[in-house]
PyMOL commands that place a pseudoatom at each C-alpha (Angstrom):
pseudoatom trace, name=CA, resn=MET, resi=1, chain=A, elem=C, hetatm=0, pos=[10.241, 5.621, 15.110]
pseudoatom trace, name=CA, resn=LEU, resi=2, chain=A, elem=C, hetatm=0, pos=[7.671, 7.131, 12.811]
pseudoatom trace, name=CA, resn=ALA, resi=3, chain=A, elem=C, hetatm=0, pos=[8.940, 8.936, 9.740]
pseudoatom trace, name=CA, resn=ILE, resi=4, chain=A, elem=C, hetatm=0, pos=[7.131, 12.099, 10.732]
pseudoatom trace, name=CA, resn=LYS, resi=5, chain=A, elem=C, hetatm=0, pos=[8.980, 12.129, 14.058]
pseudoatom trace, name=CA, resn=LYS, resi=6, chain=A, elem=C, hetatm=0, pos=[12.285, 11.456, 12.280]
pseudoatom trace, name=CA, resn=ALA, resi=7, chain=A, elem=C, hetatm=0, pos=[11.592, 14.339, 9.923]
pseudoatom trace, name=CA, resn=ARG, resi=8, chain=A, elem=C, hetatm=0, pos=[10.749, 16.678, 12.791]
pseudoatom trace, name=CA, resn=LYS, resi=9, chain=A, elem=C, hetatm=0, pos=[14.032, 15.830, 14.533]
pseudoatom trace, name=CA, resn=LEU, resi=10, chain=A, elem=C, hetatm=0, pos=[15.995, 16.315, 11.307]
pseudoatom trace, name=CA, resn=ILE, resi=11, chain=A, elem=C, hetatm=0, pos=[14.407, 19.709, 10.672]
pseudoatom trace, name=CA, resn=GLU, resi=12, chain=A, elem=C, hetatm=0, pos=[14.722, 20.899, 14.281]
pseudoatom trace, name=CA, resn=ASN, resi=13, chain=A, elem=C, hetatm=0, pos=[18.339, 19.748, 14.673]
pseudoatom trace, name=CA, resn=ASN, resi=14, chain=A, elem=C, hetatm=0, pos=[19.587, 20.945, 11.261]
pseudoatom trace, name=CA, resn=PRO, resi=15, chain=A, elem=C, hetatm=0, pos=[17.215, 23.606, 9.889]
pseudoatom trace, name=CA, resn=ASN, resi=16, chain=A, elem=C, hetatm=0, pos=[19.835, 24.925, 7.436]
pseudoatom trace, name=CA, resn=ASP, resi=17, chain=A, elem=C, hetatm=0, pos=[20.805, 21.491, 6.107]
pseudoatom trace, name=CA, resn=ALA, resi=18, chain=A, elem=C, hetatm=0, pos=[19.841, 20.997, 2.456]
pseudoatom trace, name=CA, resn=ALA, resi=19, chain=A, elem=C, hetatm=0, pos=[18.102, 17.676, 3.167]
pseudoatom trace, name=CA, resn=ALA, resi=20, chain=A, elem=C, hetatm=0, pos=[16.164, 19.215, 6.067]
pseudoatom trace, name=CA, resn=LYS, resi=21, chain=A, elem=C, hetatm=0, pos=[14.989, 22.015, 3.794]
pseudoatom trace, name=CA, resn=ILE, resi=22, chain=A, elem=C, hetatm=0, pos=[13.771, 19.545, 1.176]
pseudoatom trace, name=CA, resn=ILE, resi=23, chain=A, elem=C, hetatm=0, pos=[12.002, 17.388, 3.770]
pseudoatom trace, name=CA, resn=ALA, resi=24, chain=A, elem=C, hetatm=0, pos=[10.384, 20.524, 5.212]
pseudoatom trace, name=CA, resn=ALA, resi=25, chain=A, elem=C, hetatm=0, pos=[9.294, 21.557, 1.714]
pseudoatom trace, name=CA, resn=LEU, resi=26, chain=A, elem=C, hetatm=0, pos=[7.803, 18.086, 1.199]
pseudoatom trace, name=CA, resn=VAL, resi=27, chain=A, elem=C, hetatm=0, pos=[5.807, 18.328, 4.420]
pseudoatom trace, name=CA, resn=LEU, resi=28, chain=A, elem=C, hetatm=0, pos=[4.554, 21.808, 3.551]
pseudoatom trace, name=CA, resn=ALA, resi=29, chain=A, elem=C, hetatm=0, pos=[3.598, 20.683, 0.040]
pseudoatom trace, name=CA, resn=LEU, resi=30, chain=A, elem=C, hetatm=0, pos=[1.666, 17.735, 1.438]
pseudoatom trace, name=CA, resn=GLU, resi=31, chain=A, elem=C, hetatm=0, pos=[-0.142, 19.879, 3.986]
pseudoatom trace, name=CA, resn=SER, resi=32, chain=A, elem=C, hetatm=0, pos=[-1.037, 22.624, 1.508]
pseudoatom trace, name=CA, resn=GLU, resi=33, chain=A, elem=C, hetatm=0, pos=[-1.657, 20.172, -1.350]
pseudoatom trace, name=CA, resn=SER, resi=34, chain=A, elem=C, hetatm=0, pos=[0.805, 22.100, -3.497]
pseudoatom trace, name=CA, resn=SER, resi=35, chain=A, elem=C, hetatm=0, pos=[3.600, 20.952, -5.796]
pseudoatom trace, name=CA, resn=LEU, resi=36, chain=A, elem=C, hetatm=0, pos=[7.137, 19.877, -5.047]
pseudoatom trace, name=CA, resn=SER, resi=37, chain=A, elem=C, hetatm=0, pos=[9.759, 19.123, -7.667]
pseudoatom trace, name=CA, resn=VAL, resi=38, chain=A, elem=C, hetatm=0, pos=[10.621, 15.452, -7.941]
pseudoatom trace, name=CA, resn=ALA, resi=39, chain=A, elem=C, hetatm=0, pos=[14.150, 16.593, -8.785]
pseudoatom trace, name=CA, resn=GLN, resi=40, chain=A, elem=C, hetatm=0, pos=[14.420, 17.970, -5.249]
pseudoatom trace, name=CA, resn=LEU, resi=41, chain=A, elem=C, hetatm=0, pos=[13.549, 14.556, -3.820]
pseudoatom trace, name=CA, resn=TYR, resi=42, chain=A, elem=C, hetatm=0, pos=[16.012, 12.858, -6.170]
pseudoatom trace, name=CA, resn=SER, resi=43, chain=A, elem=C, hetatm=0, pos=[18.786, 15.110, -4.867]
pseudoatom trace, name=CA, resn=LEU, resi=44, chain=A, elem=C, hetatm=0, pos=[18.465, 13.544, -1.407]
pseudoatom trace, name=CA, resn=ASP, resi=45, chain=A, elem=C, hetatm=0, pos=[20.897, 10.844, -0.340]
pseudoatom trace, name=CA, resn=ASP, resi=46, chain=A, elem=C, hetatm=0, pos=[19.505, 7.310, -0.047]
pseudoatom trace, name=CA, resn=LYS, resi=47, chain=A, elem=C, hetatm=0, pos=[18.695, 7.574, 3.661]
pseudoatom trace, name=CA, resn=ARG, resi=48, chain=A, elem=C, hetatm=0, pos=[16.834, 10.887, 3.321]
pseudoatom trace, name=CA, resn=PHE, resi=49, chain=A, elem=C, hetatm=0, pos=[15.094, 9.762, 0.127]
pseudoatom trace, name=CA, resn=GLU, resi=50, chain=A, elem=C, hetatm=0, pos=[13.825, 6.710, 2.005]
pseudoatom trace, name=CA, resn=LEU, resi=51, chain=A, elem=C, hetatm=0, pos=[12.632, 9.047, 4.770]
pseudoatom trace, name=CA, resn=ALA, resi=52, chain=A, elem=C, hetatm=0, pos=[10.736, 11.105, 2.171]
pseudoatom trace, name=CA, resn=LEU, resi=53, chain=A, elem=C, hetatm=0, pos=[9.037, 7.947, 0.886]
pseudoatom trace, name=CA, resn=GLU, resi=54, chain=A, elem=C, hetatm=0, pos=[8.119, 6.945, 4.446]
pseudoatom trace, name=CA, resn=ILE, resi=55, chain=A, elem=C, hetatm=0, pos=[6.629, 10.409, 5.028]
pseudoatom trace, name=CA, resn=LEU, resi=56, chain=A, elem=C, hetatm=0, pos=[4.532, 10.062, 1.865]
pseudoatom trace, name=CA, resn=ASN, resi=57, chain=A, elem=C, hetatm=0, pos=[3.309, 6.655, 3.007]
pseudoatom trace, name=CA, resn=GLU, resi=58, chain=A, elem=C, hetatm=0, pos=[2.446, 7.824, 6.526]
pseudoatom trace, name=CA, resn=TRP, resi=59, chain=A, elem=C, hetatm=0, pos=[0.752, 10.949, 5.182]
pseudoatom trace, name=CA, resn=ARG, resi=60, chain=A, elem=C, hetatm=0, pos=[-1.468, 8.801, 2.958]
pseudoatom trace, name=CA, resn=LEU, resi=61, chain=A, elem=C, hetatm=0, pos=[-2.387, 6.525, 5.855]
pseudoatom trace, name=CA, resn=ASP, resi=62, chain=A, elem=C, hetatm=0, pos=[-3.112, 9.476, 8.142]
pseudoatom trace, name=CA, resn=ARG, resi=63, chain=A, elem=C, hetatm=0, pos=[-5.365, 11.010, 5.489]
pseudoatom trace, name=CA, resn=HIS, resi=64, chain=A, elem=C, hetatm=0, pos=[-7.244, 7.713, 5.242]
pseudoatom trace, name=CA, resn=TYR, resi=65, chain=A, elem=C, hetatm=0, pos=[-7.665, 7.564, 9.021]
pseudoatom trace, name=CA, resn=ALA, resi=66, chain=A, elem=C, hetatm=0, pos=[-8.791, 11.191, 9.123]
pseudoatom trace, name=CA, resn=SER, resi=67, chain=A, elem=C, hetatm=0, pos=[-11.454, 10.385, 6.519]
pseudoatom trace, name=CA, resn=LYS, resi=68, chain=A, elem=C, hetatm=0, pos=[-12.653, 7.485, 8.633]
pseudoatom trace, name=CA, resn=LEU, resi=69, chain=A, elem=C, hetatm=0, pos=[-12.890, 9.763, 11.671]
pseudoatom trace, name=CA, resn=LEU, resi=70, chain=A, elem=C, hetatm=0, pos=[-14.969, 12.256, 9.675]
pseudoatom trace, name=CA, resn=LEU, resi=71, chain=A, elem=C, hetatm=0, pos=[-17.253, 9.414, 8.597]
pseudoatom trace, name=CA, resn=LEU, resi=72, chain=A, elem=C, hetatm=0, pos=[-17.589, 8.277, 12.202]
pseudoatom trace, name=CA, resn=ASP, resi=73, chain=A, elem=C, hetatm=0, pos=[-18.417, 11.837, 13.319]
pseudoatom trace, name=CA, resn=SER, resi=74, chain=A, elem=C, hetatm=0, pos=[-21.052, 12.218, 10.586]
pseudoatom trace, name=CA, resn=SER, resi=75, chain=A, elem=C, hetatm=0, pos=[-22.553, 8.849, 11.430]
pseudoatom trace, name=CA, resn=THR, resi=76, chain=A, elem=C, hetatm=0, pos=[-22.726, 9.746, 15.123]
pseudoatom trace, name=CA, resn=VAL, resi=77, chain=A, elem=C, hetatm=0, pos=[-24.466, 13.045, 14.373]
pseudoatom trace, name=CA, resn=ALA, resi=78, chain=A, elem=C, hetatm=0, pos=[-26.918, 11.356, 12.002]
pseudoatom trace, name=CA, resn=GLN, resi=79, chain=A, elem=C, hetatm=0, pos=[-27.714, 8.692, 14.575]
pseudoatom trace, name=CA, resn=ALA, resi=80, chain=A, elem=C, hetatm=0, pos=[-28.261, 11.343, 17.251]
pseudoatom trace, name=CA, resn=LEU, resi=81, chain=A, elem=C, hetatm=0, pos=[-30.705, 13.159, 14.955]
pseudoatom trace, name=CA, resn=VAL, resi=82, chain=A, elem=C, hetatm=0, pos=[-32.627, 9.934, 14.374]
pseudoatom trace, name=CA, resn=ASP, resi=83, chain=A, elem=C, hetatm=0, pos=[-32.694, 9.210, 18.107]
pseudoatom trace, name=CA, resn=GLU, resi=84, chain=A, elem=C, hetatm=0, pos=[-33.937, 12.741, 18.898]
pseudoatom trace, name=CA, resn=ALA, resi=85, chain=A, elem=C, hetatm=0, pos=[-36.656, 12.845, 16.218]
pseudoatom trace, name=CA, resn=PRO, resi=86, chain=A, elem=C, hetatm=0, pos=[-40.181, 12.429, 17.541]
pseudoatom trace, name=CA, resn=ASN, resi=87, chain=A, elem=C, hetatm=0, pos=[-41.665, 9.057, 16.733]
pseudoatom trace, name=CA, resn=SER, resi=88, chain=A, elem=C, hetatm=0, pos=[-44.111, 9.819, 13.907]
pseudoatom trace, name=CA, resn=SER, resi=89, chain=A, elem=C, hetatm=0, pos=[-46.066, 6.560, 14.401]
pseudoatom trace, name=CA, resn=VAL, resi=90, chain=A, elem=C, hetatm=0, pos=[-47.240, 7.614, 17.883]
pseudoatom trace, name=CA, resn=SER, resi=91, chain=A, elem=C, hetatm=0, pos=[-50.466, 9.657, 17.894]
for i in range(1, 91): cmd.bond("trace and resi %d" % i, "trace and resi %d" % (i + 1))
show_as sticks, trace
zoom trace
């Protein structure tokens, strides 16, 4: 199961649990590109700390894939503009 799905289940099933709150704070910090105290992550037990690391890894990969999708979209638009432009060599 993906770490993001594991985190969602943890947060939904135990929203008042200290580990769930820290994982939720991590997700919100990643999404908003804000800070999160490393001390908070260190306070997690081994299993939850490993989950936090998995979330970080998946988030990085997803960001990379999102960048590739943006590049693909831009390339498609640029190609469409080239295809639509009148051929300047024809009189």
